[in-house]
N, C-alpha and C positions, 0 to 999 in steps of 0.2 A: 794606835794613830791610824791603822788603817781604817776602823771602823766611822773615825770621824771624815776620813778622805772619803767612805763608799756614801756615808750621811749627805758629804757635801755634794757627791756625784748625783745623788737620788735628788737632789733639794733643786741643783742647776739643773737637772732635765725636768723636773717638775716647771719651773719656771719658763723653761724654753717652749715646752710643751702647752702652758697656759698661753705665752707670749704668740704661739702661732696658732690658739684655739680660737685667738682673741681677733685675728688678723681675720684669719677663715671666717667669723661669725660677721665681723666689720663687711667682708668679701658680698657675704649672703645679701646681709641688708641691702648693699647697695645694687646689686642686681634684683632685688625685688622692688625696690623702690624706682629703680630705670625703667622693670618690665610693666609694673603698674603707672607711673606716669607716661609709656606709651601708649598702654591701654586709654587712660585718661584723655591724650591730645587727638586717640583715635576718633572716640567717642565724640568730644567737644567738635571736630572738622565733621563727622557725619551729621550731628546736630546742626551745627550751621548751613552743610550744602541740605538737610532735609527742611528745614527752616526757608529757606531760600528757593527751593522746591515749591512749597507749598503754598510761598505767595506768587510764585508764576502760575500754580494752577489753579490758585484761588483768582488771581485778574483774568484768566483765562475762563472761567467757567461763568467771572461777573459778566466779560466781554460778551460772551455768546447769550448769556440769559437779558442782555440787553439788546442788543439785537434782534432775540425773537421777541421782546416786547413784552416779558416775564422777567424785568431784573427789579421789582421793585420791593419792598420790604417785603418778610412771608411768604410763604407757597413753597413750591418746589425747589426753586432756586435755592432760599434759603438751607433746606433740607440738604442740597446737594452739598452747601458749602459747610455745613457744620460736618457731614458724612468726611468728605475731606479734611476736614479739622481731625476729626476722631481718630482716621485712619491714621494718619501720621503721629498722632500721640501715643497711639497704639503702638505701631513699629518704634517710637524713640525709646517707649517704656521698655518692650522687648529685649532691644538693645542694650538700656541699661541694667536690665537685668540679667542679661548673658554676660558684660564685661564684672556684675557684681560678683557671678560665678567663677570667673575665670579670675579674680583679682581674690578671692578668697581661700581659692586655690593654690596660686601664688603662694601666698603668706603660708599656708597650710606647709605647704614643702618647704619654704624656707625653714619653718619651725623644724619640722623634721630635720630638715638638714645639720640647722645649729646642735638638735637634739644629739645626732648621732656623734658631731662633734665633741660635744661634751662627754660622752661616753667613750667615746676615742679618745680622750684625754683620759680619760680615771682608769681606763683601762692599757693604756700606753706606760703612765705613770706609774699602776701600781705593779702593770708585769714587771718593768725596768728596774723597778727599784728591790722587788724581791730577789729579782735576777743578779743583781749589785751584791746584795747583803747577803743573799746565798752560795752566793760563788766564794765569796770570802769565809763563810762559816766552814764551806767543805773543806777547804785548804788548809785551815788552823784547826789544831788541834787541842788548841787552849787559850783561854781568855787573854794572859801573858802576850801571846804573840801578836795580839792587837797593839 
């Protein structure tokens, strides 16, 4: 009967460890998703602000060109406007690349944490099972003692 009790204890410990591991994994995923969403929201706000700033710069540049009498299509005025647009697009692309790298790092970190939790689960379940079963076998001198 003692062996069955030991096996039941090992099974219960394993079930509890699995439950804790699932909860930790869920918490890790929730935190990962929160961080990614925060990055995306900041990027969206920065994109919105950059677009607004670009509109103001373009309007200011057009007004200066018109005041100078060179505001017609083509020419240096258009080149300046294209330059402002390209500069803005480059800044946004650089920010997106940076954010993409940060998001990839967050995902990798979460994956490593989940793997560590799984390894901890296997290690603790195996260790406690062996200790429980081993402690019973040391005290018993015969199978009839179970």
